[in-house]
TORMI-610500 format. One record per residue: chain; x, y, z of N, C-alpha, C in turn. Coordinates in nm, 3 decimals, decimal comma. Layout:
- A | X | Y | Z | X | Y | Z | X | Y | Z .
...
END
This chain:
- A | 0,084 | -0,118 | 0,000 | 0,000 | 0,000 | 0,000 | 0,088 | 0,125 | 0,000 .
- A | 0,054 | 0,220 | -0,081 | 0,128 | 0,346 | -0,090 | 0,053 | 0,454 | -0,014 .
- A | 0,123 | 0,523 | 0,075 | 0,065 | 0,638 | 0,142 | 0,096 | 0,762 | 0,059 .
- A | 0,017 | 0,868 | 0,076 | 0,032 | 0,987 | -0,008 | 0,050 | 1,112 | 0,077 .
- A | 0,126 | 1,205 | 0,022 | 0,144 | 1,335 | 0,084 | 0,133 | 1,443 | -0,023 .
- A | 0,056 | 1,545 | 0,010 | 0,040 | 1,660 | -0,080 | 0,095 | 1,787 | -0,019 .
- A | 0,148 | 1,778 | 0,106 | 0,204 | 1,898 | 0,169 | 0,312 | 1,860 | 0,270 .
- A | 0,393 | 1,960 | 0,303 | 0,500 | 1,941 | 0,399 | 0,499 | 2,058 | 0,496 .
- A | 0,569 | 2,039 | 0,608 | 0,580 | 2,142 | 0,711 | 0,727 | 2,165 | 0,742 .
- A | 0,763 | 2,289 | 0,766 | 0,902 | 2,324 | 0,798 | 0,936 | 2,282 | 0,941 .
- A | 1,064 | 2,257 | 0,961 | 1,117 | 2,220 | 1,093 | 1,067 | 2,319 | 1,198 .
- A | 1,026 | 2,265 | 1,312 | 0,980 | 2,349 | 1,422 | 0,832 | 2,382 | 1,418 .
- A | 0,762 | 2,346 | 1,310 | 0,619 | 2,377 | 1,299 | 0,532 | 2,252 | 1,313 .
- A | 0,593 | 2,140 | 1,345 | 0,520 | 2,013 | 1,356 | 0,583 | 1,930 | 1,468 .
- A | 0,512 | 1,826 | 1,513 | 0,563 | 1,738 | 1,619 | 0,523 | 1,594 | 1,591 .
- A | 0,604 | 1,501 | 1,642 | 0,567 | 1,361 | 1,646 | 0,570 | 1,285 | 1,515 .
- A | 0,689 | 1,255 | 1,464 | 0,701 | 1,179 | 1,339 | 0,666 | 1,032 | 1,361 .
- A | 0,589 | 0,976 | 1,268 | 0,555 | 0,833 | 1,270 | 0,664 | 0,751 | 1,201 .
- A | 0,745 | 0,816 | 1,116 | 0,848 | 0,748 | 1,038 | 0,941 | 0,857 | 0,986 .
- A | 1,047 | 0,819 | 0,915 | 1,135 | 0,919 | 0,856 | 1,191 | 0,869 | 0,723 .
- A | 1,244 | 0,964 | 0,647 | 1,310 | 0,940 | 0,519 | 1,452 | 0,990 | 0,528 .
- A | 1,545 | 0,918 | 0,469 | 1,683 | 0,965 | 0,455 | 1,702 | 1,006 | 0,310 .
- A | 1,728 | 1,136 | 0,287 | 1,741 | 1,188 | 0,151 | 1,866 | 1,274 | 0,140 .
- A | 1,938 | 1,258 | 0,028 | 2,054 | 1,343 | 0,002 | 2,005 | 1,484 | -0,030 .
- A | 2,099 | 1,577 | -0,040 | 2,066 | 1,715 | -0,074 | 1,989 | 1,722 | -0,207 .
- A | 2,038 | 1,653 | -0,309 | 1,970 | 1,655 | -0,439 | 1,833 | 1,588 | -0,433 .
- A | 1,819 | 1,483 | -0,354 | 1,691 | 1,415 | -0,340 | 1,588 | 1,498 | -0,265 .
- A | 1,634 | 1,596 | -0,186 | 1,543 | 1,682 | -0,110 | 1,484 | 1,794 | -0,195 .
- A | 1,512 | 1,796 | -0,323 | 1,455 | 1,893 | -0,418 | 1,357 | 1,815 | -0,505 .
- A | 1,227 | 1,828 | -0,480 | 1,131 | 1,743 | -0,549 | 0,993 | 1,805 | -0,557 .
- A | 0,913 | 1,750 | -0,645 | 0,772 | 1,783 | -0,654 | 0,689 | 1,655 | -0,647 .
- A | 0,721 | 1,559 | -0,732 | 0,646 | 1,434 | -0,736 | 0,744 | 1,317 | -0,745 .
- A | 0,737 | 1,228 | -0,647 | 0,828 | 1,114 | -0,645 | 0,776 | 1,010 | -0,545 .
- A | 0,802 | 0,883 | -0,574 | 0,773 | 0,777 | -0,478 | 0,901 | 0,753 | -0,398 .
- A | 0,889 | 0,759 | -0,266 | 1,002 | 0,741 | -0,176 | 0,974 | 0,624 | -0,083 .
- A | 1,078 | 0,565 | -0,028 | 1,063 | 0,456 | 0,068 | 1,110 | 0,505 | 0,204 .
- A | 1,025 | 0,493 | 0,305 | 1,059 | 0,540 | 0,440 | 1,153 | 0,441 | 0,509 .
- A | 1,205 | 0,481 | 0,623 | 1,295 | 0,395 | 0,700 | 1,227 | 0,265 | 0,743 .
- A | 1,094 | 0,268 | 0,763 | 1,020 | 0,149 | 0,802 | 0,969 | 0,069 | 0,682 .
- A | 1,009 | 0,109 | 0,559 | 0,974 | 0,034 | 0,439 | 0,844 | 0,072 | 0,372 .
- A | 0,776 | 0,174 | 0,419 | 0,651 | 0,218 | 0,356 | 0,681 | 0,295 | 0,227 .
- A | 0,594 | 0,280 | 0,129 | 0,604 | 0,358 | 0,005 | 0,525 | 0,487 | 0,024 .
- A | 0,590 | 0,600 | -0,003 | 0,529 | 0,731 | 0,012 | 0,529 | 0,801 | -0,123 .
- A | 0,409 | 0,830 | -0,174 | 0,398 | 0,909 | -0,297 | 0,388 | 1,055 | -0,256 .
- A | 0,492 | 1,132 | -0,287 | 0,491 | 1,276 | -0,264 | 0,440 | 1,340 | -0,392 .
- A | 0,336 | 1,420 | -0,380 | 0,276 | 1,488 | -0,495 | 0,242 | 1,630 | -0,453 .
- A | 0,343 | 1,718 | -0,460 | 0,326 | 1,857 | -0,417 | 0,277 | 1,943 | -0,533 .
- A | 0,214 | 2,053 | -0,502 | 0,165 | 2,145 | -0,604 | 0,280 | 2,211 | -0,680 .
- A | 0,392 | 2,236 | -0,609 | 0,509 | 2,300 | -0,670 | 0,634 | 2,227 | -0,624 .
- A | 0,740 | 2,240 | -0,701 | 0,869 | 2,185 | -0,661 | 0,914 | 2,256 | -0,534 .
- A | 0,967 | 2,178 | -0,440 | 1,010 | 2,234 | -0,312 | 1,149 | 2,185 | -0,277 .
- A | 1,220 | 2,267 | -0,202 | 1,349 | 2,232 | -0,146 | 1,327 | 2,203 | 0,001 .
- A | 1,340 | 2,075 | 0,038 | 1,318 | 2,032 | 0,175 | 1,448 | 2,035 | 0,253 .
- A | 1,438 | 2,067 | 0,381 | 1,554 | 2,072 | 0,468 | 1,547 | 1,961 | 0,571 .
- A | 1,661 | 1,928 | 0,629 | 1,667 | 1,833 | 0,740 | 1,574 | 1,884 | 0,850 .
- A | 1,482 | 1,799 | 0,895 | 1,389 | 1,838 | 1,001 | 1,253 | 1,879 | 0,953 .
- A | 1,235 | 1,899 | 0,822 | 1,102 | 1,923 | 0,767 | 1,026 | 1,791 | 0,770 .
- A | 0,895 | 1,793 | 0,743 | 0,818 | 1,669 | 0,745 | 0,705 | 1,673 | 0,643 .
- A | 0,680 | 1,558 | 0,581 | 0,563 | 1,542 | 0,495 | 0,445 | 1,504 | 0,582 .
- A | 0,331 | 1,566 | 0,556 | 0,208 | 1,525 | 0,622 | 0,136 | 1,430 | 0,527 .
- A | 0,111 | 1,306 | 0,572 | 0,043 | 1,209 | 0,487 | -0,107 | 1,223 | 0,504 .
- A | -0,183 | 1,160 | 0,414 | -0,329 | 1,174 | 0,413 | -0,396 | 1,134 | 0,545 .
- A | -0,332 | 1,049 | 0,624 | -0,387 | 1,008 | 0,753 | -0,360 | 1,111 | 0,863 .
- A | -0,282 | 1,214 | 0,831 | -0,246 | 1,316 | 0,929 | -0,113 | 1,291 | 0,997 .
- A | -0,054 | 1,172 | 0,977 | 0,076 | 1,142 | 1,037 | 0,186 | 1,219 | 0,965 .
- A | 0,297 | 1,235 | 1,037 | 0,410 | 1,310 | 0,983 | 0,527 | 1,214 | 0,954 .
- A | 0,591 | 1,234 | 0,838 | 0,710 | 1,159 | 0,798 | 0,824 | 1,260 | 0,791 .
- A | 0,920 | 1,247 | 0,884 | 1,029 | 1,344 | 0,893 | 1,132 | 1,324 | 0,782 .
- A | 1,184 | 1,435 | 0,730 | 1,291 | 1,435 | 0,631 | 1,423 | 1,450 | 0,706 .
- A | 1,514 | 1,357 | 0,684 | 1,647 | 1,365 | 0,744 | 1,753 | 1,362 | 0,634 .
- A | 1,861 | 1,435 | 0,656 | 1,970 | 1,440 | 0,559 | 2,048 | 1,310 | 0,561 .
- A | 2,057 | 1,245 | 0,444 | 2,131 | 1,120 | 0,429 | 2,281 | 1,152 | 0,414 .
- A | 2,367 | 1,076 | 0,480 | 2,511 | 1,096 | 0,458 | 2,545 | 1,078 | 0,309 .
- A | 2,630 | 1,166 | 0,259 | 2,671 | 1,161 | 0,120 | 2,816 | 1,206 | 0,107 .
- A | 2,874 | 1,183 | -0,009 | 3,014 | 1,219 | -0,032 | 3,031 | 1,369 | -0,044 .
- A | 3,115 | 1,425 | 0,043 | 3,137 | 1,570 | 0,047 | 3,285 | 1,601 | 0,053 .
- A | 3,316 | 1,729 | 0,038 | 3,450 | 1,780 | 0,060 | 3,447 | 1,868 | 0,184 .
- A | 3,535 | 1,839 | 0,281 | 3,550 | 1,922 | 0,399 | 3,669 | 2,015 | 0,375 .
- A | 3,645 | 2,145 | 0,385 | 3,745 | 2,246 | 0,353 | 3,785 | 2,318 | 0,481 .
- A | 3,913 | 2,320 | 0,508 | 3,967 | 2,396 | 0,620 | 4,082 | 2,480 | 0,569 .
- A | 4,119 | 2,580 | 0,647 | 4,230 | 2,666 | 0,608 | 4,233 | 2,789 | 0,695 .
- A | 4,337 | 2,871 | 0,673 | 4,357 | 2,990 | 0,755 | 4,256 | 3,101 | 0,725 .
- A | 4,200 | 3,104 | 0,605 | 4,109 | 3,214 | 0,568 | 3,977 | 3,157 | 0,514 .
- A | 3,895 | 3,101 | 0,604 | 3,769 | 3,040 | 0,562 | 3,675 | 3,139 | 0,495 .
- A | 3,679 | 3,264 | 0,536 | 3,591 | 3,366 | 0,476 | 3,624 | 3,381 | 0,328 .
- A | 3,752 | 3,391 | 0,295 | 3,795 | 3,403 | 0,155 | 3,757 | 3,278 | 0,076 .
- A | 3,778 | 3,160 | 0,136 | 3,742 | 3,035 | 0,068 | 3,591 | 3,027 | 0,045 .
- A | 3,512 | 3,068 | 0,145 | 3,366 | 3,069 | 0,131 | 3,324 | 3,163 | 0,020 .
- A | 3,391 | 3,277 | 0,006 | 3,358 | 3,371 | -0,101 | 3,378 | 3,305 | -0,238 .
- A | 3,491 | 3,236 | -0,256 | 3,518 | 3,170 | -0,384 | 3,415 | 3,062 | -0,413 .
- A | 3,372 | 2,987 | -0,312 | 3,268 | 2,885 | -0,330 | 3,137 | 2,952 | -0,368 .
- A | 3,099 | 3,057 | -0,296 | 2,975 | 3,129 | -0,325 | 2,975 | 3,194 | -0,462 .
- A | 3,090 | 3,240 | -0,505 | 3,101 | 3,303 | -0,636 | 3,071 | 3,204 | -0,748 .
- A | 3,079 | 3,076 | -0,719 | 3,046 | 2,972 | -0,816 | 2,908 | 2,914 | -0,793 .
- A | 2,827 | 2,983 | -0,710 | 2,687 | 2,943 | -0,683 | 2,679 | 2,798 | -0,636 .
- A | 2,773 | 2,758 | -0,553 | 2,780 | 2,621 | -0,504 | 2,721 | 2,613 | -0,365 .
- A | 2,626 | 2,523 | -0,340 | 2,573 | 2,506 | -0,205 | 2,685 | 2,475 | -0,107 .
- A | 2,681 | 2,538 | 0,011 | 2,789 | 2,525 | 0,108 | 2,732 | 2,521 | 0,250 .
- A | 2,778 | 2,424 | 0,325 | 2,745 | 2,415 | 0,467 | 2,857 | 2,486 | 0,543 .
- A | 2,822 | 2,592 | 0,614 | 2,922 | 2,675 | 0,680 | 2,924 | 2,642 | 0,829 .
- A | 3,041 | 2,601 | 0,876 | 3,061 | 2,570 | 1,017 | 3,172 | 2,660 | 1,071 .
- A | 3,192 | 2,658 | 1,200 | 3,292 | 2,745 | 1,263 | 3,433 | 2,719 | 1,213 .
- A | 3,468 | 2,592 | 1,196 | 3,607 | 2,559 | 1,162 | 3,625 | 2,496 | 1,024 .
- A | 3,514 | 2,480 | 0,950 | 3,526 | 2,418 | 0,817 | 3,404 | 2,452 | 0,732 .
- A | 3,419 | 2,426 | 0,603 | 3,312 | 2,438 | 0,504 | 3,290 | 2,300 | 0,444 .
- A | 3,166 | 2,268 | 0,409 | 3,135 | 2,142 | 0,340 | 3,066 | 2,173 | 0,209 .
- A | 3,112 | 2,107 | 0,101 | 3,047 | 2,117 | -0,029 | 3,038 | 1,977 | -0,089 .
- A | 2,955 | 1,962 | -0,191 | 2,948 | 1,835 | -0,261 | 3,080 | 1,813 | -0,335 .
- A | 3,116 | 1,686 | -0,354 | 3,243 | 1,653 | -0,420 | 3,243 | 1,706 | -0,562 .
- A | 3,352 | 1,771 | -0,597 | 3,369 | 1,832 | -0,728 | 3,518 | 1,850 | -0,752 .
- A | 3,571 | 1,783 | -0,854 | 3,715 | 1,785 | -0,880 | 3,766 | 1,926 | -0,912 .
- A | 3,692 | 2,000 | -0,993 | 3,736 | 2,134 | -1,032 | 3,745 | 2,225 | -0,909 .
- A | 3,641 | 2,222 | -0,823 | 3,644 | 2,305 | -0,703 | 3,752 | 2,258 | -0,606 .
- A | 3,770 | 2,127 | -0,596 | 3,875 | 2,073 | -0,509 | 4,011 | 2,128 | -0,551 .
- A | 4,040 | 2,123 | -0,681 | 4,168 | 2,173 | -0,733 | 4,182 | 2,324 | -0,709 .
- A | 4,074 | 2,401 | -0,737 | 4,078 | 2,546 | -0,718 | 4,104 | 2,580 | -0,572 .
- A | 4,033 | 2,513 | -0,480 | 4,049 | 2,542 | -0,337 | 4,190 | 2,504 | -0,289 .
- A | 4,245 | 2,395 | -0,341 | 4,382 | 2,358 | -0,309 | 4,481 | 2,464 | -0,353 .
- A | 4,459 | 2,522 | -0,473 | 4,546 | 2,628 | -0,523 | 4,535 | 2,754 | -0,438 .
- A | 4,422 | 2,771 | -0,369 | 4,402 | 2,886 | -0,281 | 4,455 | 2,861 | -0,140 .
- A | 4,516 | 2,744 | -0,118 | 4,577 | 2,714 | 0,010 | 4,488 | 2,639 | 0,108 .
- A | 4,375 | 2,592 | 0,063 | 4,284 | 2,518 | 0,151 | 4,331 | 2,375 | 0,168 .
- A | 4,298 | 2,318 | 0,282 | 4,313 | 2,175 | 0,303 | 4,177 | 2,115 | 0,272 .
- A | 4,173 | 2,018 | 0,182 | 4,047 | 1,959 | 0,136 | 4,052 | 1,808 | 0,160 .
- A | 3,950 | 1,756 | 0,229 | 3,943 | 1,613 | 0,258 | 3,806 | 1,559 | 0,219 .
- A | 3,803 | 1,437 | 0,167 | 3,676 | 1,371 | 0,136 | 3,617 | 1,315 | 0,264 .
- A | 3,487 | 1,342 | 0,287 | 3,414 | 1,290 | 0,402 | 3,278 | 1,240 | 0,354 .
- A | 3,214 | 1,159 | 0,436 | 3,077 | 1,115 | 0,409 | 2,994 | 1,153 | 0,530 .
- A | 2,906 | 1,253 | 0,512 | 2,826 | 1,309 | 0,620 | 2,695 | 1,361 | 0,565 .
- A | 2,596 | 1,387 | 0,653 | 2,475 | 1,456 | 0,607 | 2,513 | 1,597 | 0,559 .
- A | 2,447 | 1,644 | 0,453 | 2,476 | 1,775 | 0,395 | 2,357 | 1,866 | 0,414 .
- A | 2,376 | 1,971 | 0,492 | 2,269 | 2,068 | 0,518 | 2,323 | 2,209 | 0,492 .
- A | 2,336 | 2,246 | 0,365 | 2,394 | 2,376 | 0,330 | 2,301 | 2,491 | 0,368 .
- A | 2,359 | 2,610 | 0,366 | 2,282 | 2,732 | 0,390 | 2,168 | 2,740 | 0,289 .
- A | 2,055 | 2,796 | 0,330 | 1,935 | 2,796 | 0,247 | 1,916 | 2,917 | 0,159 .
- A | 2,012 | 3,001 | 0,142 | 1,993 | 3,118 | 0,059 | 1,953 | 3,239 | 0,142 .
- A | 1,930 | 3,349 | 0,076 | 1,905 | 3,476 | 0,143 | 1,782 | 3,476 | 0,232 .
- A | 1,685 | 3,391 | 0,204 | 1,561 | 3,392 | 0,282 | 1,545 | 3,267 | 0,367 .
- A | 1,651 | 3,188 | 0,384 | 1,649 | 3,077 | 0,476 | 1,602 | 2,944 | 0,421 .
- A | 1,537 | 2,942 | 0,306 | 1,490 | 2,818 | 0,247 | 1,529 | 2,817 | 0,100 .
- A | 1,534 | 2,699 | 0,044 | 1,553 | 2,689 | -0,100 | 1,698 | 2,671 | -0,140 .
- A | 1,718 | 2,674 | -0,267 | 1,848 | 2,646 | -0,327 | 1,921 | 2,775 | -0,354 .
- A | 2,052 | 2,765 | -0,366 | 2,135 | 2,883 | -0,388 | 2,175 | 2,898 | -0,534 .
- A | 2,103 | 2,832 | -0,626 | 2,136 | 2,844 | -0,768 | 2,119 | 2,988 | -0,813 .
- A | 2,214 | 3,038 | -0,891 | 2,209 | 3,175 | -0,936 | 2,182 | 3,187 | -1,083 .
- A | 2,112 | 3,094 | -1,143 | 2,085 | 3,096 | -1,285 | 1,957 | 3,019 | -1,311 .
- A | 1,914 | 3,018 | -1,435 | 1,786 | 2,956 | -1,469 | 1,788 | 2,806 | -1,449 .
- A | 1,685 | 2,753 | -1,387 | 1,664 | 2,610 | -1,371 | 1,521 | 2,579 | -1,414 .
- A | 1,498 | 2,575 | -1,543 | 1,364 | 2,544 | -1,590 | 1,272 | 2,663 | -1,577 .
- A | 1,168 | 2,649 | -1,489 | 1,066 | 2,753 | -1,483 | 1,089 | 2,855 | -1,372 .
- A | 1,206 | 2,859 | -1,310 | 1,233 | 2,964 | -1,213 | 1,373 | 3,019 | -1,235 .
- A | 1,396 | 3,138 | -1,187 | 1,527 | 3,200 | -1,206 | 1,559 | 3,288 | -1,087 .
- A | 1,681 | 3,335 | -1,085 | 1,729 | 3,418 | -0,976 | 1,780 | 3,548 | -1,035 .
- A | 1,738 | 3,658 | -0,979 | 1,782 | 3,790 | -1,023 | 1,904 | 3,829 | -0,941 .
- A | 2,007 | 3,875 | -1,005 | 2,130 | 3,912 | -0,936 | 2,121 | 4,052 | -0,877 .
- A | 2,004 | 4,110 | -0,871 | 1,988 | 4,240 | -0,807 | 2,006 | 4,353 | -0,906 .
- A | 2,015 | 4,472 | -0,852 | 2,023 | 4,592 | -0,933 | 2,169 | 4,628 | -0,952 .
- A | 2,232 | 4,568 | -1,050 | 2,373 | 4,596 | -1,080 | 2,380 | 4,669 | -1,213 .
- A | 2,487 | 4,742 | -1,231 | 2,503 | 4,816 | -1,355 | 2,557 | 4,729 | -1,468 .
- A | 2,570 | 4,600 | -1,445 | 2,619 | 4,508 | -1,547 | 2,520 | 4,394 | -1,558 .
- A | 2,534 | 4,318 | -1,663 | 2,450 | 4,200 | -1,675 | 2,534 | 4,086 | -1,729 .
- A | 2,492 | 3,968 | -1,697 | 2,556 | 3,849 | -1,751 | 2,452 | 3,739 | -1,755 .
- A | 2,477 | 3,645 | -1,839 | 2,379 | 3,539 | -1,858 | 2,447 | 3,406 | -1,834 .
- A | 2,386 | 3,326 | -1,747 | 2,431 | 3,189 | -1,733 | 2,310 | 3,098 | -1,726 .
- A | 2,236 | 3,103 | -1,835 | 2,118 | 3,017 | -1,845 | 2,156 | 2,883 | -1,903 .
- A | 2,115 | 2,779 | -1,835 | 2,125 | 2,644 | -1,887 | 2,024 | 2,562 | -1,811 .
- A | 1,957 | 2,477 | -1,885 | 1,845 | 2,403 | -1,828 | 1,892 | 2,275 | -1,760 .
- A | 1,822 | 2,241 | -1,651 | 1,844 | 2,117 | -1,579 | 1,710 | 2,059 | -1,542 .
- A | 1,697 | 1,930 | -1,543 | 1,577 | 1,863 | -1,497 | 1,608 | 1,802 | -1,362 .
- A | 1,557 | 1,864 | -1,254 | 1,588 | 1,816 | -1,119 | 1,505 | 1,697 | -1,078 .
- A | 1,425 | 1,640 | -1,168 | 1,348 | 1,522 | -1,131 | 1,433 | 1,396 | -1,140 .
- A | 1,552 | 1,407 | -1,198 | 1,643 | 1,293 | -1,204 | 1,767 | 1,327 | -1,124 .
- A | 1,827 | 1,225 | -1,065 | 1,952 | 1,245 | -0,992 | 2,061 | 1,275 | -1,093 .
- A | 2,146 | 1,372 | -1,062 | 2,259 | 1,404 | -1,148 | 2,362 | 1,481 | -1,068 .
- A | 2,484 | 1,478 | -1,119 | 2,586 | 1,561 | -1,058 | 2,569 | 1,700 | -1,115 .
- A | 2,601 | 1,800 | -1,036 | 2,571 | 1,938 | -1,070 | 2,694 | 2,022 | -1,038 .
- A | 2,760 | 2,072 | -1,139 | 2,883 | 2,146 | -1,118 | 2,874 | 2,282 | -1,183 .
- A | 2,915 | 2,383 | -1,110 | 2,921 | 2,520 | -1,162 | 3,057 | 2,575 | -1,126 .
- A | 3,155 | 2,541 | -1,204 | 3,291 | 2,582 | -1,169 | 3,344 | 2,693 | -1,260 .
- A | 3,261 | 2,745 | -1,349 | 3,312 | 2,849 | -1,435 | 3,324 | 2,979 | -1,355 .
- A | 3,430 | 3,050 | -1,378 | 3,450 | 3,177 | -1,308 | 3,363 | 3,283 | -1,373 .
- A | 3,316 | 3,374 | -1,294 | 3,237 | 3,487 | -1,344 | 3,318 | 3,613 | -1,323 .
- A | 3,331 | 3,692 | -1,427 | 3,400 | 3,819 | -1,410 | 3,298 | 3,930 | -1,427 .
- A | 3,308 | 4,026 | -1,343 | 3,214 | 4,138 | -1,345 | 3,293 | 4,268 | -1,353 .
- A | 3,254 | 4,353 | -1,443 | 3,317 | 4,485 | -1,454 | 3,227 | 4,583 | -1,381 .
- A | 3,271 | 4,627 | -1,267 | 3,191 | 4,721 | -1,188 | 3,230 | 4,865 | -1,218 .
- A | 3,309 | 4,885 | -1,322 | 3,363 | 5,011 | -1,368 | 3,298 | 5,131 | -1,334 .
END
């Protein structure tokens, strides 16, 4: 039997999970998908819009029970170094999701970024951990800075413009790399 969910609740707005799901960062970006809970139940998620779920959010199933979303351990790069602020800036400049901690940064594994960060003096190590990156300027959602199908991000009111449109279908698992440098003339 498949249970169904048409809505979710953000962390801190619900209580008492009946079950949970372990999902990677990419798997937590969805609209419609069949998932398997930790207890083996099939859950059909069918949301009105594509959503970016965070660790601690929960799907409300048709029976009223809650299924908690938990971050699944995945392959990441742990970045340490003397100037984490500078390293974080370079990661952000490439629109790469980043988990910011006091003594290190975590990003998804990416050879180009690994090499770039090494050239900047960072110590980079492969780890397998849950990935819960920063949610963007408003606390939720993805940090993509370019077109992804039917939504886009405005870079604000700048006196320059640049285009980095390329389509992606987030309904399938894929590796996602944005390592091209962006140059801006603020002249």
